[in-house]
FIKOLZA-1660 file (N, C-alpha, C; in steps of 0.1 Angstrom, whole numbers, plus 5000, padded with zeros to 4 digits):
% residues 261
   i   px   py   pz ch aa at
   1 5225 5064 5143  A  X  N
   1 5222 5052 5136  A  X CA
   1 5232 5049 5127  A  X  C
   2 5236 5031 5132  A  X  N
   2 5242 5031 5121  A  X CA
   2 5245 5030 5103  A  X  C
   3 5257 5033 5098  A  X  N
   3 5252 5041 5082  A  X CA
   3 5261 5024 5080  A  X  C
   4 5259 5018 5064  A  X  N
   4 5266 5008 5058  A  X CA
   4 5274 5017 5048  A  X  C
   5 5278 5008 5046  A  X  N
   5 5289 5015 5037  A  X CA
   5 5280 5022 5022  A  X  C
   6 5271 5022 5016  A  X  N
   6 5261 5030 5006  A  X CA
   6 5259 5040 5012  A  X  C
   7 5261 5040 5033  A  X  N
   7 5258 5057 5034  A  X CA
   7 5243 5058 5037  A  X  C
   8 5235 5048 5039  A  X  N
   8 5227 5052 5041  A  X CA
   8 5229 5042 5059  A  X  C
   9 5216 5045 5064  A  X  N
   9 5213 5031 5074  A  X CA
   9 5205 5019 5073  A  X  C
  10 5214 5013 5079  A  X  N
  10 5209 4996 5080  A  X CA
  10 5199 4997 5084  A  X  C
  11 5194 5001 5092  A  X  N
  11 5178 5000 5093  A  X CA
  11 5168 5000 5077  A  X  C
  12 5176 5013 5063  A  X  N
  12 5171 5019 5058  A  X CA
  12 5179 5002 5047  A  X  C
  13 5185 4998 5045  A  X  N
  13 5196 4984 5039  A  X CA
  13 5186 4971 5049  A  X  C
  14 5184 4974 5054  A  X  N
  14 5174 4960 5056  A  X CA
  14 5162 4958 5049  A  X  C
  15 5156 4973 5053  A  X  N
  15 5140 4976 5043  A  X CA
  15 5142 4969 5027  A  X  C
  16 5151 4979 5022  A  X  N
  16 5150 4975 5010  A  X CA
  16 5157 4959 5006  A  X  C
  17 5169 4953 5015  A  X  N
  17 5169 4941 5012  A  X CA
  17 5149 4931 5018  A  X  C
  18 5146 4940 5024  A  X  N
  18 5126 4933 5028  A  X CA
  18 5119 4933 5011  A  X  C
  19 5122 4945 5005  A  X  N
  19 5115 4944 4995  A  X CA
  19 5120 4942 4980  A  X  C
  20 5132 4938 4982  A  X  N
  20 5141 4931 4976  A  X CA
  20 5148 4934 4962  A  X  C
  21 5153 4946 4971  A  X  N
  21 5159 4963 4960  A  X CA
  21 5172 4955 4961  A  X  C
  22 5176 4959 4946  A  X  N
  22 5193 4958 4953  A  X CA
  22 5197 4970 4944  A  X  C
  23 5197 4974 4937  A  X  N
  23 5199 4989 4932  A  X CA
  23 5202 5001 4940  A  X  C
  24 5207 5007 4933  A  X  N
  24 5216 5024 4932  A  X CA
  24 5202 5032 4943  A  X  C
  25 5211 5038 4955  A  X  N
  25 5200 5046 4964  A  X CA
  25 5198 5058 4957  A  X  C
  26 5203 5069 4951  A  X  N
  26 5197 5082 4943  A  X CA
  26 5184 5084 4944  A  X  C
  27 5176 5092 4950  A  X  N
  27 5167 5101 4953  A  X CA
  27 5164 5106 4936  A  X  C
  28 5163 5095 4926  A  X  N
  28 5158 5097 4911  A  X CA
  28 5146 5091 4908  A  X  C
  29 5136 5096 4900  A  X  N
  29 5119 5090 4895  A  X CA
  29 5122 5079 4894  A  X  C
  30 5138 5070 4879  A  X  N
  30 5137 5053 4883  A  X CA
  30 5136 5046 4897  A  X  C
  31 5146 5053 4905  A  X  N
  31 5150 5050 4915  A  X CA
  31 5133 5045 4928  A  X  C
  32 5124 5058 4930  A  X  N
  32 5113 5056 4931  A  X CA
  32 5102 5053 4925  A  X  C
  33 5104 5048 4914  A  X  N
  33 5101 5036 4906  A  X CA
  33 5097 5028 4909  A  X  C
  34 5107 5021 4912  A  X  N
  34 5118 5008 4914  A  X CA
  34 5113 5003 4929  A  X  C
  35 5115 5017 4936  A  X  N
  35 5115 5014 4949  A  X CA
  35 5099 5009 4954  A  X  C
  36 5091 5014 4947  A  X  N
  36 5071 5012 4949  A  X CA
  36 5072 5005 4942  A  X  C
  37 5074 4994 4934  A  X  N
  37 5073 4983 4927  A  X CA
  37 5072 4976 4931  A  X  C
  38 5086 4969 4934  A  X  N
  38 5093 4962 4945  A  X CA
  38 5086 4961 4958  A  X  C
  39 5079 4971 4963  A  X  N
  39 5076 4970 4979  A  X CA
  39 5056 4965 4977  A  X  C
  40 5054 4974 4963  A  X  N
  40 5042 4962 4963  A  X CA
  40 5050 4943 4961  A  X  C
  41 5058 4944 4951  A  X  N
  41 5059 4925 4946  A  X CA
  41 5056 4917 4963  A  X  C
  42 5068 4925 4972  A  X  N
  42 5069 4919 4982  A  X CA
  42 5064 4921 4998  A  X  C
  43 5056 4928 4998  A  X  N
  43 5052 4928 5012  A  X CA
  43 5038 4934 5013  A  X  C
  44 5027 4919 5014  A  X  N
  44 5012 4922 5008  A  X CA
  44 5007 4927 5022  A  X  C
  45 4991 4937 5015  A  X  N
  45 4981 4943 5019  A  X CA
  45 4978 4935 5028  A  X  C
  46 4974 4932 5037  A  X  N
  46 4961 4928 5050  A  X CA
  46 4959 4934 5064  A  X  C
  47 4951 4923 5066  A  X  N
  47 4947 4936 5080  A  X CA
  47 4940 4926 5089  A  X  C
  48 4952 4910 5093  A  X  N
  48 4948 4899 5101  A  X CA
  48 4952 4903 5116  A  X  C
  49 4954 4912 5116  A  X  N
  49 4957 4920 5135  A  X CA
  49 4946 4929 5135  A  X  C
  50 4938 4927 5126  A  X  N
  50 4927 4942 5137  A  X CA
  50 4920 4926 5135  A  X  C
  51 4916 4915 5124  A  X  N
  51 4910 4906 5126  A  X CA
  51 4910 4897 5135  A  X  C
  52 4919 4903 5144  A  X  N
  52 4926 4886 5147  A  X CA
  52 4933 4897 5168  A  X  C
  53 4926 4906 5166  A  X  N
  53 4922 4911 5173  A  X CA
  53 4934 4917 5188  A  X  C
  54 4943 4919 5174  A  X  N
  54 4964 4925 5177  A  X CA
  54 4961 4942 5182  A  X  C
  55 4964 4946 5189  A  X  N
  55 4964 4962 5184  A  X CA
  55 4971 4967 5179  A  X  C
  56 4971 4974 5170  A  X  N
  56 4972 4984 5159  A  X CA
  56 4986 4999 5165  A  X  C
  57 5000 4995 5156  A  X  N
  57 5010 5007 5158  A  X CA
  57 5007 5011 5152  A  X  C
  58 5011 5025 5150  A  X  N
  58 5015 5038 5142  A  X CA
  58 5031 5041 5143  A  X  C
  59 5032 5042 5156  A  X  N
  59 5047 5041 5155  A  X CA
  59 5060 5039 5147  A  X  C
  60 5067 5043 5145  A  X  N
  60 5075 5045 5136  A  X CA
  60 5083 5031 5134  A  X  C
  61 5087 5031 5151  A  X  N
  61 5098 5014 5151  A  X CA
  61 5086 5000 5154  A  X  C
  62 5079 5000 5156  A  X  N
  62 5066 4991 5158  A  X CA
  62 5069 4987 5143  A  X  C
  63 5063 4997 5132  A  X  N
  63 5058 4996 5121  A  X CA
  63 5065 4986 5116  A  X  C
  64 5079 4994 5120  A  X  N
  64 5097 4988 5113  A  X CA
  64 5097 4970 5122  A  X  C
  65 5091 4968 5132  A  X  N
  65 5098 4959 5142  A  X CA
  65 5085 4946 5130  A  X  C
  66 5073 4953 5121  A  X  N
  66 5065 4941 5124  A  X CA
  66 5064 4934 5108  A  X  C
  67 5066 4952 5097  A  X  N
  67 5063 4954 5084  A  X CA
  67 5083 4940 5080  A  X  C
  68 5091 4951 5086  A  X  N
  68 5102 4948 5082  A  X CA
  68 5114 4935 5093  A  X  C
  69 5114 4936 5102  A  X  N
  69 5115 4922 5108  A  X CA
  69 5106 4912 5107  A  X  C
  70 5099 4911 5109  A  X  N
  70 5091 4901 5111  A  X CA
  70 5080 4898 5097  A  X  C
  71 5086 4909 5089  A  X  N
  71 5083 4904 5076  A  X CA
  71 5064 4897 5072  A  X  C
  72 5059 4911 5078  A  X  N
  72 5043 4910 5081  A  X CA
  72 5039 4920 5067  A  X  C
  73 5028 4921 5072  A  X  N
  73 5025 4931 5057  A  X CA
  73 5015 4945 5062  A  X  C
  74 5006 4946 5063  A  X  N
  74 4998 4957 5070  A  X CA
  74 4986 4966 5057  A  X  C
  75 4977 4974 5060  A  X  N
  75 4975 4986 5053  A  X CA
  75 4976 4996 5054  A  X  C
  76 4971 5010 5048  A  X  N
  76 4975 5021 5043  A  X CA
  76 4978 5028 5053  A  X  C
  77 4974 5032 5070  A  X  N
  77 4984 5040 5073  A  X CA
  77 4994 5033 5078  A  X  C
  78 5000 5018 5075  A  X  N
  78 5011 5014 5082  A  X CA
  78 5025 5012 5073  A  X  C
  79 5018 5005 5062  A  X  N
  79 5023 5003 5043  A  X CA
  79 5028 5017 5043  A  X  C
  80 5018 5027 5041  A  X  N
  80 5022 5041 5041  A  X CA
  80 5036 5052 5042  A  X  C
  81 5034 5048 5058  A  X  N
  81 5041 5054 5069  A  X CA
  81 5055 5053 5066  A  X  C
  82 5055 5039 5069  A  X  N
  82 5073 5037 5067  A  X CA
  82 5080 5034 5055  A  X  C
  83 5068 5032 5042  A  X  N
  83 5073 5042 5030  A  X CA
  83 5075 5050 5034  A  X  C
  84 5069 5060 5037  A  X  N
  84 5068 5073 5037  A  X CA
  84 5082 5073 5044  A  X  C
  85 5091 5065 5052  A  X  N
  85 5101 5070 5062  A  X CA
  85 5116 5062 5056  A  X  C
  86 5112 5056 5049  A  X  N
  86 5124 5048 5040  A  X CA
  86 5122 5060 5031  A  X  C
  87 5119 5067 5024  A  X  N
  87 5119 5073 5012  A  X CA
  87 5129 5087 5016  A  X  C
  88 5128 5090 5026  A  X  N
  88 5130 5100 5031  A  X CA
  88 5147 5095 5036  A  X  C
  89 5149 5083 5046  A  X  N
  89 5156 5085 5044  A  X CA
  89 5171 5082 5036  A  X  C
  90 5162 5078 5020  A  X  N
  90 5172 5082 5008  A  X CA
  90 5175 5094 4999  A  X  C
  91 5162 5101 5012  A  X  N
  91 5167 5115 5001  A  X CA
  91 5160 5123 4998  A  X  C
  92 5147 5114 4993  A  X  N
  92 5137 5118 4986  A  X CA
  92 5128 5129 4999  A  X  C
  93 5115 5141 4989  A  X  N
  93 5115 5146 4998  A  X CA
  93 5098 5143 4995  A  X  C
  94 5093 5142 5011  A  X  N
  94 5081 5132 5010  A  X CA
  94 5070 5146 5020  A  X  C
  95 5057 5141 5007  A  X  N
  95 5044 5151 5023  A  X CA
  95 5033 5140 5021  A  X  C
  96 5028 5132 5035  A  X  N
  96 5013 5127 5033  A  X CA
  96 5010 5134 5037  A  X  C
  97 4993 5128 5028  A  X  N
  97 4982 5130 5023  A  X CA
  97 4971 5123 5033  A  X  C
  98 4957 5133 5034  A  X  N
  98 4955 5124 5036  A  X CA
  98 4937 5120 5022  A  X  C
  99 4934 5109 5022  A  X  N
  99 4924 5105 5010  A  X CA
  99 4907 5100 5013  A  X  C
 100 4902 5099 5004  A  X  N
 100 4885 5091 5004  A  X CA
 100 4891 5085 4989  A  X  C
 101 4885 5068 4996  A  X  N
 101 4887 5057 4989  A  X CA
 101 4873 5055 4986  A  X  C
 102 4873 5064 4970  A  X  N
 102 4861 5057 4963  A  X CA
 102 4857 5044 4959  A  X  C
 103 4865 5035 4956  A  X  N
 103 4862 5018 4945  A  X CA
 103 4854 5017 4959  A  X  C
 104 4846 5005 4949  A  X  N
 104 4833 5000 4957  A  X CA
 104 4823 5006 4965  A  X  C
 105 4826 5022 4970  A  X  N
 105 4822 5028 4982  A  X CA
 105 4807 5019 4979  A  X  C
 106 4800 5022 4990  A  X  N
 106 4791 5013 4990  A  X CA
 106 4774 5030 4988  A  X  C
 107 4781 5038 4999  A  X  N
 107 4775 5054 5003  A  X CA
 107 4786 5064 5001  A  X  C
 108 4782 5071 4985  A  X  N
 108 4800 5080 4987  A  X CA
 108 4785 5095 4993  A  X  C
 109 4797 5104 4993  A  X  N
 109 4810 5105 4987  A  X CA
 109 4811 5102 5001  A  X  C
 110 4830 5087 5005  A  X  N
 110 4835 5086 5011  A  X CA
 110 4839 5092 5025  A  X  C
 111 4843 5089 5037  A  X  N
 111 4852 5090 5050  A  X CA
 111 4865 5098 5039  A  X  C
 112 4874 5103 5047  A  X  N
 112 4883 5105 5048  A  X CA
 112 4894 5093 5053  A  X  C
 113 4894 5082 5043  A  X  N
 113 4902 5071 5056  A  X CA
 113 4916 5059 5048  A  X  C
 114 4918 5069 5041  A  X  N
 114 4936 5062 5031  A  X CA
 114 4950 5079 5031  A  X  C
 115 4955 5071 5036  A  X  N
 115 4974 5075 5042  A  X CA
 115 4976 5075 5023  A  X  C
 116 4975 5082 5014  A  X  N
 116 4984 5087 5006  A  X CA
 116 4996 5093 5005  A  X  C
 117 5010 5095 4993  A  X  N
 117 5017 5101 4994  A  X CA
 117 5024 5106 4989  A  X  C
 118 5027 5117 4985  A  X  N
 118 5036 5125 4971  A  X CA
 118 5050 5127 4978  A  X  C
 119 5061 5128 4962  A  X  N
 119 5073 5128 4960  A  X CA
 119 5073 5131 4958  A  X  C
 120 5088 5142 4964  A  X  N
 120 5100 5150 4947  A  X CA
 120 5102 5138 4942  A  X  C
 121 5109 5138 4928  A  X  N
 121 5123 5138 4927  A  X CA
 121 5123 5144 4908  A  X  C
 122 5134 5149 4902  A  X  N
 122 5140 5152 4894  A  X CA
 122 5129 5169 4892  A  X  C
 123 5128 5175 4906  A  X  N
 123 5115 5181 4897  A  X CA
 123 5100 5185 4895  A  X  C
 124 5093 5171 4898  A  X  N
 124 5083 5171 4895  A  X CA
 124 5077 5162 4903  A  X  C
 125 5066 5159 4905  A  X  N
 125 5054 5151 4922  A  X CA
 125 5051 5141 4918  A  X  C
 126 5050 5131 4925  A  X  N
 126 5042 5119 4924  A  X CA
 126 5037 5119 4928  A  X  C
 127 5024 5109 4928  A  X  N
 127 5021 5100 4941  A  X CA
 127 5023 5094 4942  A  X  C
 128 5024 5080 4952  A  X  N
 128 5028 5072 4963  A  X CA
 128 5022 5066 4964  A  X  C
 129 5013 5054 4970  A  X  N
 129 5009 5049 4971  A  X CA
 129 5010 5029 4976  A  X  C
 130 5016 5024 4989  A  X  N
 130 5017 5012 4989  A  X CA
 130 5007 5005 4994  A  X  C
 131 4995 5013 5001  A  X  N
 131 4984 5008 5009  A  X CA
 131 4973 5005 5005  A  X  C
 132 4975 4992 4994  A  X  N
 132 4959 4993 4991  A  X CA
 132 4963 4976 4982  A  X  C
 133 4948 4974 4984  A  X  N
 133 4948 4961 4980  A  X CA
 133 4940 4959 4969  A  X  C
 134 4943 4953 4963  A  X  N
 134 4935 4956 4949  A  X CA
 134 4945 4957 4935  A  X  C
 135 4942 4958 4922  A  X  N
 135 4951 4965 4912  A  X CA
 135 4948 4979 4917  A  X  C
 136 4961 4987 4916  A  X  N
 136 4962 4999 4921  A  X CA
 136 4984 5007 4913  A  X  C
 137 4979 5015 4912  A  X  N
 137 4994 5019 4905  A  X CA
 137 5004 5011 4906  A  X  C
 138 5008 5001 4904  A  X  N
 138 5023 5001 4911  A  X CA
 138 5036 5004 4906  A  X  C
 139 5036 5020 4901  A  X  N
 139 5049 5028 4896  A  X CA
 139 5038 5041 4901  A  X  C
 140 5046 5048 4907  A  X  N
 140 5043 5070 4908  A  X CA
 140 5041 5066 4896  A  X  C
 141 5026 5083 4901  A  X  N
 141 5016 5083 4887  A  X CA
 141 5028 5101 4890  A  X  C
 142 5034 5105 4881  A  X  N
 142 5027 5117 4880  A  X CA
 142 5011 5131 4880  A  X  C
 143 5017 5140 4891  A  X  N
 143 5011 5146 4897  A  X CA
 143 5009 5157 4887  A  X  C
 144 5001 5150 4876  A  X  N
 144 4992 5160 4868  A  X CA
 144 4978 5160 4854  A  X  C
 145 4971 5172 4859  A  X  N
 145 4958 5165 4854  A  X CA
 145 4960 5166 4842  A  X  C
 146 4951 5153 4841  A  X  N
 146 4945 5159 4829  A  X CA
 146 4954 5140 4815  A  X  C
 147 4969 5140 4823  A  X  N
 147 4980 5134 4825  A  X CA
 147 4977 5118 4814  A  X  C
 148 4976 5106 4810  A  X  N
 148 4967 5093 4809  A  X CA
 148 4986 5082 4812  A  X  C
 149 4976 5080 4825  A  X  N
 149 4991 5071 4823  A  X CA
 149 4991 5058 4825  A  X  C
 150 4995 5052 4813  A  X  N
 150 4995 5036 4813  A  X CA
 150 5003 5028 4820  A  X  C
 151 4999 5017 4828  A  X  N
 151 5010 5006 4836  A  X CA
 151 5007 4996 4832  A  X  C
 152 5012 4988 4820  A  X  N
 152 5005 4970 4815  A  X CA
 152 4997 4976 4813  A  X  C
 153 4987 4967 4816  A  X  N
 153 4967 4968 4807  A  X CA
 153 4959 4983 4817  A  X  C
 154 4965 4988 4830  A  X  N
 154 4960 4993 4833  A  X CA
 154 4966 5003 4831  A  X  C
 155 4954 5020 4828  A  X  N
 155 4949 5029 4825  A  X CA
 155 4952 5039 4842  A  X  C
 156 4961 5048 4843  A  X  N
 156 4947 5061 4852  A  X CA
 156 4955 5077 4851  A  X  C
 157 4940 5085 4854  A  X  N
 157 4944 5096 4850  A  X CA
 157 4941 5104 4864  A  X  C
 158 4953 5116 4864  A  X  N
 158 4944 5126 4877  A  X CA
 158 4931 5138 4875  A  X  C
 159 4922 5136 4879  A  X  N
 159 4915 5154 4875  A  X CA
 159 4914 5158 4890  A  X  C
 160 4905 5169 4886  A  X  N
 160 4902 5181 4895  A  X CA
 160 4892 5185 4898  A  X  C
 161 4884 5180 4907  A  X  N
 161 4879 5185 4909  A  X CA
 161 4869 5199 4920  A  X  C
 162 4856 5204 4917  A  X  N
 162 4859 5212 4927  A  X CA
 162 4860 5215 4940  A  X  C
 163 4849 5209 4947  A  X  N
 163 4849 5197 4965  A  X CA
 163 4861 5192 4969  A  X  C
 164 4866 5180 4962  A  X  N
 164 4872 5166 4967  A  X CA
 164 4886 5167 4964  A  X  C
 165 4891 5181 4946  A  X  N
 165 4903 5180 4945  A  X CA
 165 4907 5172 4928  A  X  C
 166 4920 5165 4942  A  X  N
 166 4926 5160 4931  A  X CA
 166 4914 5139 4930  A  X  C
 167 4915 5140 4916  A  X  N
 167 4909 5128 4919  A  X CA
 167 4913 5117 4908  A  X  C
 168 4920 5101 4915  A  X  N
 168 4920 5092 4908  A  X CA
 168 4917 5090 4900  A  X  C
 169 4919 5085 4884  A  X  N
 169 4906 5078 4878  A  X CA
 169 4915 5068 4877  A  X  C
 170 4904 5052 4875  A  X  N
 170 4908 5041 4867  A  X CA
 170 4902 5039 4857  A  X  C
 171 4904 5034 4844  A  X  N
 171 4900 5037 4831  A  X CA
 171 4898 5020 4830  A  X  C
 172 4881 5025 4835  A  X  N
 172 4877 5002 4837  A  X CA
 172 4861 5006 4833  A  X  C
 173 4859 4991 4821  A  X  N
 173 4852 4985 4818  A  X CA
 173 4842 4996 4806  A  X  C
 174 4853 5003 4802  A  X  N
 174 4850 5009 4791  A  X CA
 174 4851 5027 4794  A  X  C
 175 4852 5036 4806  A  X  N
 175 4850 5051 4811  A  X CA
 175 4863 5044 4823  A  X  C
 176 4858 5064 4828  A  X  N
 176 4868 5064 4838  A  X CA
 176 4862 5063 4851  A  X  C
 177 4869 5057 4863  A  X  N
 177 4857 5052 4878  A  X CA
 177 4870 5058 4887  A  X  C
 178 4860 5064 4897  A  X  N
 178 4869 5066 4908  A  X CA
 178 4877 5061 4914  A  X  C
 179 4888 5064 4915  A  X  N
 179 4894 5057 4924  A  X CA
 179 4901 5054 4939  A  X  C
 180 4901 5074 4938  A  X  N
 180 4903 5083 4953  A  X CA
 180 4903 5093 4947  A  X  C
 181 4901 5102 4961  A  X  N
 181 4905 5117 4962  A  X CA
 181 4911 5122 4970  A  X  C
 182 4917 5133 4969  A  X  N
 182 4927 5137 4983  A  X CA
 182 4932 5152 4976  A  X  C
 183 4935 5157 4988  A  X  N
 183 4938 5176 4984  A  X CA
 183 4954 5178 4992  A  X  C
 184 4953 5185 4985  A  X  N
 184 4968 5193 4989  A  X CA
 184 4973 5198 5004  A  X  C
 185 4969 5192 5016  A  X  N
 185 4964 5199 5029  A  X CA
 185 4979 5186 5033  A  X  C
 186 4991 5189 5038  A  X  N
 186 5003 5181 5046  A  X CA
 186 5001 5175 5055  A  X  C
 187 4994 5170 5059  A  X  N
 187 4991 5159 5074  A  X CA
 187 5013 5158 5078  A  X  C
 188 5007 5152 5098  A  X  N
 188 5016 5145 5104  A  X CA
 188 5009 5134 5110  A  X  C
 189 5020 5129 5110  A  X  N
 189 5017 5111 5112  A  X CA
 189 5008 5108 5126  A  X  C
 190 5010 5115 5132  A  X  N
 190 4998 5113 5141  A  X CA
 190 4986 5115 5136  A  X  C
 191 4984 5124 5129  A  X  N
 191 4970 5133 5121  A  X CA
 191 4963 5118 5114  A  X  C
 192 4970 5103 5114  A  X  N
 192 4964 5089 5107  A  X CA
 192 4958 5086 5122  A  X  C
 193 4963 5086 5134  A  X  N
 193 4955 5081 5145  A  X CA
 193 4943 5075 5148  A  X  C
 194 4932 5090 5144  A  X  N
 194 4915 5084 5149  A  X CA
 194 4910 5072 5138  A  X  C
 195 4914 5082 5128  A  X  N
 195 4911 5073 5111  A  X CA
 195 4916 5062 5114  A  X  C
 196 4931 5056 5120  A  X  N
 196 4932 5044 5122  A  X CA
 196 4926 5037 5131  A  X  C
 197 4926 5044 5136  A  X  N
 197 4911 5038 5153  A  X CA
 197 4901 5031 5145  A  X  C
 198 4896 5042 5140  A  X  N
 198 4882 5041 5137  A  X CA
 198 4884 5021 5127  A  X  C
 199 4893 5033 5118  A  X  N
 199 4893 5017 5104  A  X CA
 199 4898 5001 5113  A  X  C
 200 4900 5004 5126  A  X  N
 200 4903 4998 5134  A  X CA
 200 4891 4987 5142  A  X  C
 201 4886 4996 5149  A  X  N
 201 4878 4993 5158  A  X CA
 201 4857 4992 5153  A  X  C
 202 4853 5005 5139  A  X  N
 202 4844 5008 5139  A  X CA
 202 4834 4992 5134  A  X  C
 203 4825 4991 5140  A  X  N
 203 4811 4979 5133  A  X CA
 203 4814 4975 5117  A  X  C
 204 4809 4989 5114  A  X  N
 204 4808 4994 5103  A  X CA
 204 4818 4996 5093  A  X  C
 205 4835 4994 5102  A  X  N
 205 4847 4997 5089  A  X CA
 205 4845 4986 5080  A  X  C
 206 4854 4986 5072  A  X  N
 206 4852 4972 5062  A  X CA
 206 4864 4962 5068  A  X  C
 207 4876 4966 5078  A  X  N
 207 4886 4966 5082  A  X CA
 207 4880 4954 5092  A  X  C
 208 4874 4950 5095  A  X  N
 208 4862 4947 5112  A  X CA
 208 4853 4935 5102  A  X  C
 209 4853 4942 5089  A  X  N
 209 4842 4926 5087  A  X CA
 209 4855 4908 5082  A  X  C
 210 4859 4912 5073  A  X  N
 210 4866 4899 5073  A  X CA
 210 4879 4898 5070  A  X  C
 211 4883 4887 5072  A  X  N
 211 4903 4892 5068  A  X CA
 211 4903 4894 5050  A  X  C
 212 4914 4903 5047  A  X  N
 212 4915 4910 5034  A  X CA
 212 4932 4909 5034  A  X  C
 213 4938 4901 5027  A  X  N
 213 4953 4896 5016  A  X CA
 213 4948 4896 5004  A  X  C
 214 4964 4910 5002  A  X  N
 214 4962 4908 4986  A  X CA
 214 4976 4911 4985  A  X  C
 215 4988 4898 4969  A  X  N
 215 5000 4904 4972  A  X CA
 215 4995 4903 4955  A  X  C
 216 5008 4917 4950  A  X  N
 216 5010 4911 4935  A  X CA
 216 5020 4898 4931  A  X  C
 217 5020 4893 4925  A  X  N
 217 5035 4887 4919  A  X CA
 217 5039 4883 4901  A  X  C
 218 5045 4880 4897  A  X  N
 218 5048 4885 4886  A  X CA
 218 5038 4873 4877  A  X  C
 219 5033 4863 4879  A  X  N
 219 5022 4858 4878  A  X CA
 219 5013 4864 4876  A  X  C
 220 5008 4870 4881  A  X  N
 220 4995 4878 4883  A  X CA
 220 4992 4881 4896  A  X  C
 221 4985 4876 4910  A  X  N
 221 4977 4884 4923  A  X CA
 221 4977 4868 4931  A  X  C
 222 4978 4868 4940  A  X  N
 222 4977 4863 4960  A  X CA
 222 4965 4867 4964  A  X  C
 223 4959 4863 4967  A  X  N
 223 4944 4870 4976  A  X CA
 223 4940 4859 4985  A  X  C
 224 4935 4863 5000  A  X  N
 224 4928 4861 5008  A  X CA
 224 4913 4868 5013  A  X  C
 225 4902 4860 5010  A  X  N
 225 4889 4876 5019  A  X CA
 225 4879 4857 5019  A  X  C
 226 4886 4865 5035  A  X  N
 226 4876 4861 5046  A  X CA
 226 4884 4843 5044  A  X  C
 227 4884 4830 5045  A  X  N
 227 4889 4819 5050  A  X CA
 227 4888 4812 5032  A  X  C
 228 4886 4816 5020  A  X  N
 228 4893 4821 5011  A  X CA
 228 4904 4819 5003  A  X  C
 229 4911 4817 5001  A  X  N
 229 4923 4818 4992  A  X CA
 229 4925 4815 4975  A  X  C
 230 4925 4829 4972  A  X  N
 230 4927 4824 4955  A  X CA
 230 4943 4831 4951  A  X  C
 231 4944 4826 4937  A  X  N
 231 4958 4825 4932  A  X CA
 231 4956 4830 4920  A  X  C
 232 4954 4835 4913  A  X  N
 232 4957 4843 4901  A  X CA
 232 4964 4837 4889  A  X  C
 233 4969 4831 4878  A  X  N
 233 4978 4831 4875  A  X CA
 233 4973 4835 4859  A  X  C
 234 4980 4834 4848  A  X  N
 234 4975 4835 4834  A  X CA
 234 4969 4822 4827  A  X  C
 235 4971 4815 4841  A  X  N
 235 4958 4799 4835  A  X CA
 235 4952 4799 4840  A  X  C
 236 4943 4813 4849  A  X  N
 236 4929 4811 4854  A  X CA
 236 4926 4808 4868  A  X  C
 237 4923 4806 4878  A  X  N
 237 4920 4809 4895  A  X CA
 237 4920 4794 4898  A  X  C
 238 4932 4795 4909  A  X  N
 238 4925 4779 4918  A  X CA
 238 4928 4788 4935  A  X  C
 239 4913 4785 4935  A  X  N
 239 4909 4785 4946  A  X CA
 239 4905 4781 4963  A  X  C
 240 4906 4780 4975  A  X  N
 240 4902 4769 4983  A  X CA
 240 4903 4777 4993  A  X  C
 241 4894 4770 5003  A  X  N
 241 4893 4772 5018  A  X CA
 241 4900 4755 5028  A  X  C
 242 4912 4765 5029  A  X  N
 242 4921 4756 5040  A  X CA
 242 4907 4743 5046  A  X  C
 243 4912 4735 5052  A  X  N
 243 4903 4726 5056  A  X CA
 243 4907 4728 5079  A  X  C
 244 4917 4731 5082  A  X  N
 244 4921 4735 5094  A  X CA
 244 4928 4741 5095  A  X  C
 245 4930 4746 5109  A  X  N
 245 4941 4765 5114  A  X CA
 245 4954 4762 5104  A  X  C
 246 4958 4748 5106  A  X  N
 246 4976 4746 5103  A  X CA
 246 4979 4749 5089  A  X  C
 247 4964 4742 5083  A  X  N
 247 4967 4747 5069  A  X CA
 247 4966 4762 5060  A  X  C
 248 4951 4768 5070  A  X  N
 248 4951 4777 5072  A  X CA
 248 4968 4789 5072  A  X  C
 249 4978 4789 5086  A  X  N
 249 4988 4790 5080  A  X CA
 249 4997 4785 5076  A  X  C
 250 4997 4773 5068  A  X  N
 250 5006 4772 5061  A  X CA
 250 5006 4778 5046  A  X  C
 251 4996 4780 5043  A  X  N
 251 4988 4788 5033  A  X CA
 251 4993 4801 5032  A  X  C
 252 4989 4812 5047  A  X  N
 252 4994 4823 5047  A  X CA
 252 5009 4826 5041  A  X  C
 253 5014 4817 5046  A  X  N
 253 5034 4814 5046  A  X CA
 253 5037 4817 5032  A  X  C
 254 5028 4801 5026  A  X  N
 254 5028 4798 5013  A  X CA
 254 5026 4813 5003  A  X  C
 255 5023 4812 5003  A  X  N
 255 5014 4825 4990  A  X CA
 255 5017 4847 4996  A  X  C
 256 5025 4842 5009  A  X  N
 256 5020 4858 5014  A  X CA
 256 5034 4864 5019  A  X  C
 257 5043 4848 5031  A  X  N
 257 5053 4855 5035  A  X CA
 257 5050 4857 5050  A  X  C
 258 5032 4853 5052  A  X  N
 258 5027 4855 5065  A  X CA
 258 5029 4848 5076  A  X  C
 259 5041 4851 5089  A  X  N
 259 5040 4840 5099  A  X CA
 259 5032 4847 5109  A  X  C
 260 5024 4842 5114  A  X  N
 260 5015 4845 5127  A  X CA
 260 5016 4839 5133  A  X  C
 261 5016 4852 5145  A  X  N
 261 5028 4843 5159  A  X CA
 261 5025 4858 5169  A  X  C
% end
């Protein structure tokens, strides 16, 4: 694989350009935080291939083609797999974990259907996740029990549960709410194939029900739920449903950078 002047692969350099990162590439905690933040602000969370019947691939080259070359997004099994590869390319030590996603779960406890990363930097372990649509940590969280970690107007805390292991909680409506839980059992990338297949094909999977697209913006966030687009800014919310397929595709490109083809 070709190397550029910074000593990283040309593929990694193109990935950094994709997420709008132009800083140093040393494997430090500050660089890790900036990489995750850039990723969340530049790469949308989306399930449009599932909704449109386009088979997913978790092969690294296919993920690179989709997310970097074609500038699409994806969901956790796609986004965190490729982000983990980038971090390893930059010299970080990465461990892949399975998680149970608790937020909005109608029949708890949830199954293991979420992919997250543990990343080591400067002697500390961090939870990294670029694969969730909605309000989630923009920057990595220190893997430390009971430590309240503020990120803007949001606050998170990791707790320990005797059965479910680490429990990531968010401060919401005046109390701590469960976001997702995970145990420290390292996973291989192929271990996610069955869970991703279920998410892609099961009639009861939320990913097969309706289109879900999300991206953070400097002003707030842009979302799609079904056919409805919503743009959140400090001035409020603008929502609309495109009248034609052409308008729908134009809105995807304008607000998420997504070009379907």
